[in-house]
All heavy atoms as an XYZ file, in Angstrom:
780
protein
N      -8.026    -77.403     14.144
C      -7.971    -78.664     13.434
C      -7.455    -78.389     12.025
O      -7.887    -77.454     11.377
C      -9.359    -79.304     13.430
C      -9.330    -80.763     13.127
S     -10.850    -81.628     13.588
C     -10.462    -82.070     15.269
N      -6.557    -79.221     11.559
C      -5.883    -79.004     10.277
C      -6.804    -79.175      9.063
O      -6.668    -78.477      8.091
C      -4.704    -79.965     10.146
C      -3.645    -79.758     11.184
C      -2.640    -78.717     10.765
O      -2.420    -78.498      9.599
N      -2.022    -78.070     11.729
N      -7.710    -80.133      9.097
C      -8.591    -80.392      7.966
C     -10.046    -80.286      8.371
O     -10.366    -79.951      9.505
N     -10.920    -80.587      7.431
C     -12.347    -80.606      7.713
C     -12.658    -81.820      8.586
O     -12.422    -82.964      8.169
C     -13.132    -80.682      6.396
C     -14.602    -80.903      6.625
O     -15.213    -80.135      7.390
O     -15.139    -81.887      6.060
N     -13.168    -81.623      9.808
C     -13.400    -82.746     10.722
C     -14.324    -83.824     10.157
O     -14.094    -85.014     10.361
C     -14.015    -82.089     11.955
C     -13.610    -80.669     11.883
C     -13.485    -80.351     10.430
N     -15.343    -83.424      9.431
C     -16.284    -84.393      8.871
C     -15.582    -85.290      7.844
O     -15.789    -86.510      7.813
C     -17.463    -83.654      8.234
O     -18.446    -84.557      7.818
N     -14.731    -84.683      7.023
C     -13.969    -85.451      6.030
C     -12.962    -86.365      6.720
O     -12.794    -87.525      6.332
C     -13.238    -84.492      5.063
O     -14.220    -83.692      4.396
C     -12.413    -85.256      4.050
N     -12.302    -85.848      7.756
C     -11.330    -86.653      8.493
C     -12.001    -87.868      9.133
O     -11.456    -88.973      9.116
C     -10.637    -85.799      9.550
C      -9.779    -84.702      8.956
S      -9.230    -83.486     10.172
C      -8.031    -84.448     11.071
N     -13.197    -87.666      9.692
C     -13.933    -88.781     10.298
C     -14.322    -89.799      9.231
O     -14.162    -91.000      9.429
C     -15.164    -88.261     11.040
C     -16.046    -89.317     11.705
C     -15.250    -90.187     12.675
C     -17.222    -88.659     12.399
N     -14.810    -89.327      8.088
C     -15.179    -90.240      7.000
C     -13.973    -91.065      6.563
O     -14.065    -92.278      6.406
C     -15.754    -89.468      5.809
C     -16.122    -90.380      4.622
C     -16.577    -89.599      3.396
N     -15.703    -88.528      2.994
C     -14.543    -88.674      2.346
N     -14.106    -89.881      2.022
N     -13.825    -87.626      1.998
N     -12.828    -90.418      6.381
C     -11.624    -91.126      5.952
C     -11.191    -92.170      6.983
O     -10.790    -93.278      6.628
C     -10.489    -90.131      5.694
C     -10.728    -89.286      4.473
C      -9.741    -88.135      4.337
O      -9.098    -87.711      5.297
N      -9.624    -87.609      3.119
N     -11.283    -91.829      8.262
C     -10.944    -92.787      9.312
C     -11.889    -93.980      9.270
O     -11.449    -95.138      9.297
C     -10.994    -92.116     10.686
C     -10.824    -93.032     11.898
C      -9.507    -93.799     11.833
C     -10.931    -92.229     13.188
N     -13.177    -93.722      9.173
C     -14.157    -94.822      9.133
C     -13.924    -95.727      7.927
O     -13.960    -96.951      8.044
C     -15.578    -94.258      9.118
C     -16.017    -93.515     10.376
C     -17.327    -92.795     10.132
C     -16.109    -94.462     11.561
N     -13.661    -95.116      6.774
C     -13.432    -95.902      5.555
C     -12.141    -96.722      5.646
O     -12.027    -97.764      5.009
C     -13.386    -94.986      4.336
C     -14.749    -94.424      3.978
C     -14.706    -93.391      2.864
O     -13.617    -92.823      2.596
O     -15.776    -93.129      2.275
N     -11.175    -96.285      6.437
C      -9.919    -97.029      6.576
C     -10.081    -98.260      7.456
O      -9.277    -99.180      7.402
C      -8.822    -96.126      7.155
O      -9.005    -95.920      8.545
N     -11.132    -98.285      8.255
C     -11.360    -99.392      9.185
C     -12.208   -100.491      8.566
O     -11.910   -101.673      8.712
C     -12.024    -98.877     10.486
C     -12.393   -100.012     11.404
C     -11.107    -97.887     11.190
N     -13.268   -100.088      7.879
C     -14.194   -101.074      7.319
C     -14.992   -100.439      6.187
O     -15.226    -99.229      6.201
C     -15.153   -101.570      8.396
N     -15.411   -101.262      5.230
C     -16.268   -100.723      4.168
C     -17.660   -100.415      4.733
O     -18.346   -101.313      5.216
C     -16.311   -101.850      3.133
C     -15.981   -103.091      3.889
C     -15.120   -102.679      5.045
N     -18.025    -99.157      4.727
C     -19.324    -98.735      5.233
C     -20.101    -98.039      4.124
O     -19.511    -97.398      3.256
C     -19.160    -97.757      6.400
C     -18.478    -98.289      7.657
C     -18.224    -97.148      8.635
C     -19.322    -99.362      8.315
N     -21.403    -98.160      4.189
C     -22.234    -97.475      3.204
C     -22.185    -95.971      3.461
O     -21.878    -95.514      4.568
C     -23.678    -97.964      3.295
O     -24.265    -97.513      4.508
N     -22.509    -95.216      2.434
C     -22.579    -93.765      2.560
C     -23.581    -93.387      3.644
O     -23.336    -92.477      4.438
C     -22.972    -93.126      1.211
O     -21.990    -93.510      0.243
C     -23.054    -91.620      1.305
N     -24.684    -94.107      3.716
C     -25.707    -93.833      4.725
C     -25.170    -94.076      6.140
O     -25.425    -93.290      7.053
C     -26.960    -94.687      4.486
C     -28.074    -94.415      5.487
S     -29.520    -95.461      5.212
C     -30.280    -94.554      3.893
N     -24.404    -95.147      6.324
C     -23.834    -95.438      7.643
C     -22.844    -94.359      8.062
O     -22.866    -93.893      9.206
C     -23.130    -96.801      7.636
O     -24.060    -97.834      7.458
N     -21.982    -93.958      7.140
C     -21.005    -92.911      7.443
C     -21.733    -91.615      7.776
O     -21.406    -90.947      8.760
C     -20.020    -92.721      6.277
C     -19.101    -93.945      6.192
C     -19.210    -91.440      6.449
C     -18.203    -93.972      4.985
N     -22.731    -91.267      7.000
C     -23.490    -90.040      7.255
C     -24.172    -90.095      8.630
O     -24.177    -89.102      9.362
C     -24.527    -89.814      6.152
C     -25.193    -88.443      6.245
C     -26.079    -88.116      5.057
N     -25.302    -88.099      3.824
C     -25.581    -88.847      2.749
N     -26.621    -89.655      2.743
N     -24.835    -88.771      1.671
N     -24.709    -91.248      8.998
C     -25.355    -91.389     10.307
C     -24.368    -91.162     11.449
O     -24.682    -90.491     12.437
C     -25.977    -92.788     10.456
O     -27.045    -92.947      9.564
N     -23.161    -91.718     11.310
C     -22.132    -91.523     12.335
C     -21.713    -90.057     12.390
O     -21.607    -89.475     13.464
C     -20.925    -92.451     12.087
C     -21.345    -93.918     12.272
C     -19.763    -92.088     13.017
C     -20.315    -94.926     11.804
N     -21.504    -89.457     11.223
C     -21.114    -88.041     11.179
C     -22.173    -87.160     11.840
O     -21.846    -86.225     12.575
C     -20.886    -87.589      9.736
C     -19.621    -88.130      9.122
C     -19.526    -87.840      7.633
O     -20.518    -87.918      6.916
N     -18.323    -87.513      7.177
N     -23.439    -87.450     11.595
C     -24.514    -86.644     12.170
C     -24.625    -86.826     13.679
O     -24.959    -85.895     14.402
C     -25.848    -86.983     11.495
C     -25.926    -86.480     10.068
C     -27.148    -86.983      9.308
O     -27.966    -87.742      9.896
O     -27.290    -86.630      8.126
N     -24.318    -88.024     14.159
C     -24.400    -88.300     15.601
C     -23.162    -87.813     16.353
O     -23.212    -87.595     17.561
C     -24.590    -89.792     15.836
N     -22.065    -87.642     15.632
C     -20.793    -87.291     16.269
C     -20.796    -85.850     16.784
O     -21.383    -84.960     16.186
C     -19.647    -87.466     15.280
N     -20.107    -85.684     17.888
C     -19.843    -84.347     18.429
C     -18.333    -84.174     18.351
O     -17.584    -84.796     19.106
C     -20.329    -84.247     19.872
C     -20.165    -82.870     20.461
C     -20.666    -82.827     21.849
N     -19.817    -83.693     22.676
C     -19.715    -83.614     23.982
N     -20.433    -82.751     24.636
N     -18.916    -84.408     24.645
N     -17.890    -83.355     17.426
C     -16.454    -83.173     17.204
C     -15.981    -81.988     18.023
O     -16.580    -80.912     17.982
C     -16.155    -82.979     15.704
C     -16.549    -84.256     14.947
C     -14.684    -82.633     15.490
C     -16.432    -84.176     13.452
N     -14.910    -82.217     18.781
C     -14.368    -81.141     19.610
C     -12.859    -81.263     19.734
O     -12.302    -82.338     19.569
C     -15.013    -81.128     20.985
C     -14.816    -82.408     21.761
C     -15.608    -82.386     23.043
N     -15.529    -83.702     23.666
C     -15.493    -83.885     24.957
N     -15.528    -82.862     25.766
N     -15.439    -85.093     25.458
N     -12.228    -80.151     20.035
C     -10.792    -80.116     20.292
C     -10.585    -80.165     21.796
O     -11.378    -79.608     22.554
C     -10.175    -78.829     19.743
O     -10.270    -78.812     18.338
N      -9.516    -80.813     22.198
C      -9.208    -80.943     23.618
C      -7.883    -80.250     23.899
O      -6.957    -80.333     23.099
C      -9.090    -82.421     24.007
C     -10.298    -83.271     23.693
S     -11.693    -83.001     24.781
C     -11.044    -83.576     26.324
N      -7.784    -79.609     25.032
C      -6.524    -79.017     25.478
C      -5.624    -80.129     26.015
O      -6.104    -81.164     26.485
C      -6.784    -77.994     26.592
C      -7.572    -76.776     26.150
C      -6.805    -75.908     25.173
O      -5.576    -75.763     25.331
O      -7.441    -75.376     24.242
N      -4.328    -79.908     25.943
C      -3.373    -80.857     26.499
C      -3.704    -81.078     27.980
O      -4.051    -80.140     28.700
C      -1.949    -80.303     26.363
C      -0.901    -81.252     26.864
C       0.493    -80.699     26.679
C       1.497    -81.693     27.214
N       2.860    -81.232     27.085
N      -3.650    -82.328     28.402
C      -3.900    -82.760     29.785
C      -5.375    -82.743     30.185
O      -5.700    -83.042     31.326
C      -3.075    -81.967     30.795
C      -1.582    -82.199     30.628
O      -1.193    -83.326     30.248
O      -0.804    -81.265     30.872
N      -6.287    -82.377     29.256
C      -7.721    -82.446     29.567
C      -8.156    -83.911     29.529
O      -7.672    -84.690     28.711
C      -8.518    -81.634     28.557
N      -9.045    -84.298     30.436
C      -9.529    -85.677     30.475
C     -10.726    -85.845     29.559
O     -11.665    -85.060     29.588
C      -9.919    -86.079     31.894
C      -8.779    -86.281     32.879
C      -9.334    -86.618     34.258
C      -7.847    -87.376     32.412
N     -10.679    -86.887     28.760
C     -11.788    -87.262     27.890
C     -12.771    -88.122     28.682
O     -13.978    -87.954     28.605
C     -11.233    -88.029     26.693
C     -12.155    -88.369     25.556
C     -12.781    -87.121     24.969
C     -11.388    -89.124     24.484
N     -12.238    -89.058     29.426
C     -13.033    -89.862     30.343
C     -12.155    -90.197     31.532
O     -10.933    -90.152     31.443
C     -13.584    -91.118     29.675
S     -12.353    -92.241     29.015
N     -12.789    -90.512     32.642
C     -12.030    -90.708     33.870
C     -12.302    -92.086     34.466
O     -13.446    -92.544     34.517
C     -12.405    -89.614     34.872
C     -11.477    -89.506     36.029
C     -11.737    -88.260     36.871
O     -12.499    -87.384     36.436
O     -11.179    -88.197     37.960
N     -11.238    -92.720     34.906
C     -11.318    -94.041     35.529
C     -12.364    -94.037     36.644
O     -12.412    -93.135     37.476
C      -9.939    -94.385     36.118
C      -9.866    -95.726     36.790
C      -8.467    -96.008     37.341
O      -7.558    -95.180     37.186
O      -8.309    -97.085     37.926
N     -13.250    -95.039     36.611
C     -14.273    -95.185     37.634
C     -15.537    -94.381     37.392
O     -16.515    -94.534     38.117
N     -15.558    -93.519     36.370
C     -16.740    -92.695     36.063
C     -17.516    -93.321     34.909
O     -16.953    -93.967     34.048
C     -16.323    -91.273     35.674
C     -15.510    -90.541     36.713
C     -16.386    -90.066     37.843
C     -15.571    -89.459     38.963
N     -15.526    -88.037     38.985
N     -18.823    -93.103     34.899
C     -19.670    -93.606     33.817
C     -19.257    -92.972     32.494
O     -18.977    -91.777     32.432
C     -21.145    -93.295     34.092
C     -21.713    -93.979     35.311
C     -22.063    -95.402     35.020
C     -22.732    -96.045     36.232
N     -23.101    -97.400     36.017
N     -19.227    -93.789     31.438
C     -18.862    -93.288     30.113
C     -19.427    -94.226     29.064
O     -18.963    -95.355     28.927
C     -17.341    -93.185     29.973
C     -16.929    -92.660     28.622
O     -17.728    -91.946     27.986
O     -15.806    -92.959     28.190
N     -20.426    -93.763     28.329
C     -21.073    -94.591     27.313
C     -20.768    -94.104     25.907
O     -21.495    -94.407     24.970
C     -22.582    -94.601     27.549
N     -19.688    -93.349     25.745
C     -19.348    -92.785     24.439
C     -18.346    -93.647     23.688
O     -17.621    -94.434     24.273
C     -18.754    -91.384     24.611
C     -19.760    -90.417     25.165
O     -20.817    -90.208     24.586
N     -19.448    -89.821     26.298
N     -18.322    -93.443     22.381
C     -17.290    -94.005     21.511
C     -16.425    -92.838     21.074
O     -16.909    -91.714     20.934
C     -17.917    -94.686     20.286
C     -18.858    -95.835     20.627
C     -18.171    -97.017     21.297
O     -16.937    -97.141     21.189
O     -18.869    -97.810     21.930
N     -15.134    -93.090     20.838
C     -14.224    -92.006     20.514
C     -13.418    -92.304     19.262
O     -12.964    -93.422     19.057
C     -13.256    -91.737     21.675
C     -13.975    -91.291     22.925
C     -14.190    -92.173     23.969
C     -14.447    -89.990     23.044
C     -14.857    -91.770     25.115
C     -15.121    -89.576     24.183
C     -15.320    -90.475     25.221
O     -15.981    -90.074     26.339
N     -13.229    -91.261     18.457
C     -12.392    -91.309     17.257
C     -11.377    -90.182     17.404
O     -11.761    -89.025     17.545
C     -13.227    -91.091     15.994
C     -14.361    -92.056     15.846
C     -15.641    -91.715     16.248
C     -14.150    -93.308     15.289
C     -16.695    -92.610     16.099
C     -15.195    -94.200     15.144
C     -16.473    -93.855     15.550
N     -10.118    -90.520     17.382
C      -9.051    -89.517     17.492
C      -8.670    -89.099     16.079
O      -8.136    -89.886     15.307
C      -7.847    -90.119     18.229
C      -6.674    -89.193     18.492
C      -7.082    -88.046     19.419
C      -5.524    -89.989     19.105
N      -8.987    -87.849     15.723
C      -8.747    -87.353     14.363
C      -7.381    -86.702     14.208
O      -6.808    -86.724     13.121
C      -9.846    -86.367     13.959
C     -11.276    -86.927     13.973
C     -12.268    -85.850     13.576
C     -11.395    -88.152     13.078
N      -6.874    -86.097     15.277
C      -5.559    -85.461     15.254
C      -4.889    -85.653     16.603
O      -5.560    -85.733     17.637
C      -5.672    -83.953     15.004
C      -5.978    -83.571     13.597
C      -5.923    -82.062     13.403
O      -6.244    -81.296     14.321
O      -5.543    -81.647     12.307
N      -3.572    -85.700     16.601
C      -2.815    -85.698     17.840
C      -2.568    -87.075     18.431
O      -2.664    -88.100     17.755
N      -2.270    -87.063     19.708
C      -1.962    -88.270     20.466
C      -2.765    -88.230     21.762
O      -2.902    -87.183     22.391
C      -0.454    -88.341     20.811
C       0.382    -88.392     19.533
C      -0.140    -89.528     21.712
C       1.869    -88.253     19.768
N      -3.279    -89.370     22.170
C      -3.961    -89.499     23.464
C      -3.330    -90.675     24.195
O      -2.824    -91.603     23.571
C      -5.458    -89.738     23.265
N      -3.354    -90.617     25.497
C      -2.851    -91.759     26.255
C      -3.856    -92.164     27.315
O      -4.643    -91.365     27.786
C      -1.469    -91.477     26.846
C      -1.437    -90.656     28.105
C      -1.224    -91.285     29.341
C      -1.577    -89.281     28.092
C      -1.160    -90.540     30.509
C      -1.510    -88.538     29.249
C      -1.308    -89.173     30.457
O      -1.250    -88.448     31.614
N      -3.826    -93.444     27.636
C      -4.711    -93.942     28.689
C      -3.848    -94.287     29.889
O      -2.682    -94.646     29.751
C      -5.535    -95.129     28.211
C      -4.770    -96.374     27.986
C      -5.712    -97.532     27.602
N      -4.937    -98.726     27.445
C      -4.525    -99.222     26.290
N      -4.847    -98.609     25.172
N      -3.811   -100.311     26.250
N      -4.461    -94.157     31.056
C      -3.702    -94.422     32.269
C      -4.634    -94.816     33.397
O      -5.835    -94.582     33.352
C      -2.873    -93.188     32.659
C      -3.696    -91.963     33.015
C      -4.025    -91.690     34.329
C      -4.127    -91.090     32.030
C      -4.777    -90.560     34.652
C      -4.868    -89.964     32.335
C      -5.193    -89.698     33.657
N      -4.049    -95.437     34.380
C      -4.711    -95.721     35.645
C      -3.958    -94.930     36.706
O      -2.830    -94.518     36.489
C      -4.679    -97.211     35.982
C      -5.476    -98.033     35.000
O      -4.913    -98.670     34.127
N      -6.780    -98.019     35.125
N      -4.584    -94.743     37.846
C      -3.911    -94.044     38.943
C      -3.437    -95.070     39.979
O      -4.154    -96.011     40.305
C      -4.843    -93.041     39.593
C      -5.202    -91.923     38.641
C      -5.214    -90.594     39.350
N      -5.517    -89.535     38.402
C      -4.617    -88.705     37.927
N      -3.361    -88.796     38.288
N      -4.958    -87.761     37.078
N      -2.216    -94.852     40.469
C      -1.678    -95.711     41.519
C      -2.383    -95.373     42.832
O      -3.156    -94.409     42.905
C      -0.168    -95.491     41.659
O       0.096    -94.167     42.093
N      -2.111    -96.149     43.860
C      -2.730    -95.897     45.159
C      -2.423    -94.507     45.690
O      -3.234    -93.915     46.396
C      -2.281    -96.952     46.170
C      -2.886    -98.314     45.902
C      -2.465    -99.347     46.934
O      -1.925    -98.983     47.997
O      -2.686   -100.537     46.656
N      -1.256    -93.961     45.319
C      -0.909    -92.616     45.782
C      -1.341    -91.528     44.788
O      -0.954    -90.367     44.920
C       0.580    -92.507     46.096
C       1.487    -92.785     44.912
O       0.974    -93.132     43.831
O       2.716    -92.654     45.062
N      -2.136    -91.902     43.770
C      -2.712    -90.936     42.844
C      -1.874    -90.587     41.635
O      -2.282    -89.770     40.818
N      -0.718    -91.204     41.486
C       0.140    -90.910     40.336
C      -0.348    -91.678     39.105
O      -0.757    -92.829     39.216
C       1.586    -91.277     40.643
C       2.196    -90.408     41.708
C       3.635    -90.772     41.960
C       4.197    -89.883     43.065
N       5.544    -90.278     43.449
N      -0.296    -91.030     37.914
C      -0.733    -91.723     36.697
C       0.272    -92.796     36.268
O       1.484    -92.579     36.325
C      -0.820    -90.607     35.656
C       0.081    -89.535     36.161
C       0.093    -89.645     37.651
N      -0.267    -93.946     35.852
C       0.539    -95.032     35.301
C       0.042    -95.249     33.878
O      -1.082    -95.706     33.664
C       0.389    -96.328     36.122
C       0.828    -96.088     37.559
C       1.163    -97.463     35.476
C       0.481    -97.219     38.504
N       0.865    -94.885     32.900
C       0.478    -94.985     31.492
C       0.316    -96.447     31.096
O       1.170    -97.274     31.376
C       1.529    -94.311     30.597
O       1.623    -92.933     30.974
C       1.154    -94.411     29.124
N      -0.803    -96.745     30.443
C      -1.086    -98.117     29.999
C      -1.195    -98.223     28.485
O      -1.381    -99.318     27.970
C      -2.376    -98.646     30.652
O      -3.445    -97.749     30.356
C      -2.220    -98.771     32.160
N      -1.093    -97.101     27.769
C      -1.135    -97.168     26.310
C      -1.309    -95.811     25.669
O      -1.584    -94.819     26.345
N      -1.119    -95.797     24.337
C      -1.238    -94.574     23.549
C      -2.106    -94.818     22.321
O      -2.189    -95.937     21.829
C       0.146    -94.120     23.041
C       1.058    -93.649     24.112
C       1.913    -94.529     24.754
C       1.081    -92.312     24.476
C       2.772    -94.088     25.750
C       1.941    -91.867     25.470
C       2.786    -92.762     26.106
N      -2.715    -93.753     21.823
C      -3.375    -93.751     20.532
C      -2.746    -92.637     19.707
O      -2.504    -91.543     20.219
C      -4.868    -93.463     20.660
C      -5.662    -94.565     21.268
C      -6.074    -95.718     20.661
C      -6.191    -94.611     22.595
N      -6.815    -96.476     21.532
C      -6.902    -95.821     22.738
C      -6.129    -93.750     23.691
C      -7.544    -96.186     23.899
C      -6.767    -94.114     24.855
C      -7.457    -95.319     24.947
N      -2.481    -92.913     18.441
C      -1.929    -91.924     17.515
C      -2.948    -91.728     16.397
O      -3.356    -92.692     15.759
C      -0.606    -92.415     16.917
C       0.439    -92.682     17.948
N       1.347    -91.730     18.325
C       0.706    -93.773     18.698
C       2.133    -92.233     19.258
N       1.770    -93.472     19.497
N      -3.341    -90.491     16.148
C      -4.355    -90.194     15.133
C      -3.842    -90.543     13.735
O      -2.650    -90.485     13.492
C      -4.716    -88.719     15.191
N      -4.739    -90.890     12.844
C      -6.165    -91.129     13.072
C      -6.374    -92.523     13.672
O      -5.709    -93.474     13.282
C      -6.770    -91.031     11.671
C      -5.665    -91.454     10.752
C      -4.381    -91.022     11.419
N      -7.283    -92.609     14.612
C      -7.448    -93.862     15.353
C      -8.868    -93.994     15.886
O      -9.455    -93.030     16.365
C      -6.478    -93.870     16.536
C      -6.468    -95.134     17.342
C      -5.670    -96.242     16.683
O      -4.518    -95.998     16.296
O      -6.221    -97.343     16.557
N      -9.404    -95.204     15.803
C     -10.628    -95.537     16.516
C     -10.163    -95.997     17.887
O      -9.418    -96.959     18.003
C     -11.415    -96.667     15.814
C     -12.637    -97.054     16.636
C     -11.813    -96.252     14.406
N     -10.547    -95.271     18.902
C     -10.105    -95.621     20.246
C     -10.875    -96.848     20.725
O     -11.960    -97.141     20.230
C     -10.265    -94.425     21.176
C      -9.394    -93.260     20.704
S      -9.708    -91.705     21.504
C      -8.828    -91.933     23.029
N     -10.308    -97.567     21.661
C     -10.919    -98.818     22.135
C     -12.418    -98.602     22.363
O     -12.806    -97.647     23.035
C     -10.260    -99.293     23.432
C      -8.789    -99.630     23.176
C     -10.987   -100.494     24.014
C      -8.017    -99.949     24.429
N     -13.248    -99.482     21.822
C     -14.703    -99.307     21.974
C     -15.157    -99.306     23.434
O     -14.508    -99.880     24.301
C     -15.282   -100.519     21.240
C     -14.214   -100.935     20.296
C     -12.918   -100.618     20.987
N     -16.279    -98.660     23.644
C     -16.882    -98.517     24.975
C     -16.918    -99.842     25.732
O     -16.528    -99.908     26.895
C     -18.291    -97.932     24.823
C     -19.139    -98.069     26.026
N     -18.915    -97.327     27.162
C     -20.185    -98.877     26.287
C     -19.813    -97.661     28.075
N     -20.582    -98.599     27.563
N     -17.366   -100.919     25.087
C     -17.529   -102.184     25.801
C     -16.203   -102.764     26.288
O     -16.161   -103.527     27.232
C     -18.272   -103.226     24.934
C     -17.458   -103.744     23.778
C     -16.593   -104.825     23.942
C     -17.545   -103.151     22.534
C     -15.843   -105.289     22.871
C     -16.793   -103.610     21.469
C     -15.939   -104.682     21.640
N     -15.084   -102.359     25.653
C     -13.780   -102.904     26.024
C     -13.063   -102.055     27.069
O     -12.041   -102.463     27.587
C     -12.898   -103.045     24.784
N     -13.597   -100.874     27.372
C     -12.912   -100.019     28.332
C     -13.810    -99.622     29.504
O     -13.560    -98.645     30.201
C     -12.323    -98.782     27.658
C     -13.308    -97.911     26.980
C     -12.643    -96.675     26.371
N     -13.483    -96.106     25.361
C     -14.639    -95.496     25.602
N     -15.068    -95.358     26.816
N     -15.351    -95.035     24.606
N     -14.866   -100.392     29.714
C     -15.730   -100.127     30.854
C     -16.038   -101.414     31.599
O     -15.976   -102.511     31.052
C     -17.071    -99.488     30.429
O     -17.760   -100.387     29.582
C     -16.879    -98.167     29.737
N     -16.342   -101.264     32.848
C     -16.807   -102.366     33.676
C     -18.056   -101.874     34.383
O     -18.004   -100.890     35.128
C     -15.732   -102.771     34.699
C     -16.132   -103.969     35.517
C     -15.023   -104.425     36.450
O     -13.842   -104.319     36.073
O     -15.347   -104.855     37.545
N     -19.179   -102.521     34.090
C     -20.475   -102.100     34.639
C     -20.751   -100.638     34.304
O     -21.262    -99.890     35.118
C     -20.519   -102.363     36.136
C     -20.403   -103.825     36.490
C     -20.463   -104.059     37.964
C     -20.283   -105.545     38.243
N     -20.185   -105.837     39.655
N     -20.352   -100.213     33.092
C     -20.631    -98.861     32.627
C     -19.631    -97.812     33.058
O     -19.681    -96.688     32.604
N     -18.688    -98.175     33.957
C     -17.690    -97.209     34.427
C     -16.363    -97.460     33.716
O     -15.975    -98.601     33.517
C     -17.512    -97.331     35.933
N     -15.695    -96.383     33.340
C     -14.439    -96.495     32.632
C     -13.379    -97.179     33.483
O     -13.274    -96.920     34.685
C     -13.948    -95.111     32.207
O     -12.765    -95.212     31.457
N     -12.596    -98.062     32.862
C     -11.501    -98.719     33.585
C     -10.196    -97.957     33.389
O      -9.178    -98.325     33.975
C     -11.341   -100.198     33.185
C     -11.044   -100.358     31.694
C     -12.568   -100.998     33.598
C     -10.710   -101.773     31.270
N     -10.200    -96.911     32.563
C      -9.037    -96.063     32.312
C      -9.448    -94.605     32.415
O     -10.602    -94.259     32.275
C      -8.500    -96.243     30.880
C      -8.077    -97.619     30.509
C      -8.787    -98.343     29.571
C      -6.963    -98.184     31.086
C      -8.405    -99.615     29.196
C      -6.561    -99.458     30.728
C      -7.275   -100.181     29.786
N      -8.460    -93.760     32.583
C      -8.623    -92.328     32.318
C      -7.959    -92.088     30.969
O      -6.962    -92.708     30.654
C      -7.942    -91.485     33.391
O      -8.613    -91.621     34.634
N      -8.522    -91.200     30.179
C      -7.967    -90.872     28.866
C      -7.869    -89.366     28.754
O      -8.793    -88.659     29.085
C      -8.839    -91.424     27.713
C      -8.282    -91.018     26.367
C      -8.964    -92.930     27.812
């Protein structure tokens, strides 16, 4: 990661909405920051996923699988980005996309 992940997360949060120092600290403390390898899945279509995601570096894409299993890209995220919230990308708790 190019910068300090905690600082990058704070800057992303502050760019979205004015949050108190306490709120930002609470999110930072609850966050699990990790690097992903190219083509690794963050969440998978049809699987349970109750997490929220913040993309601090890089690019991520969301996709669905066709009937024959091929990925169909439905969108991209470019860092820094708050990825679509959990409630908007799940149906009955299961992800409607793979990311």
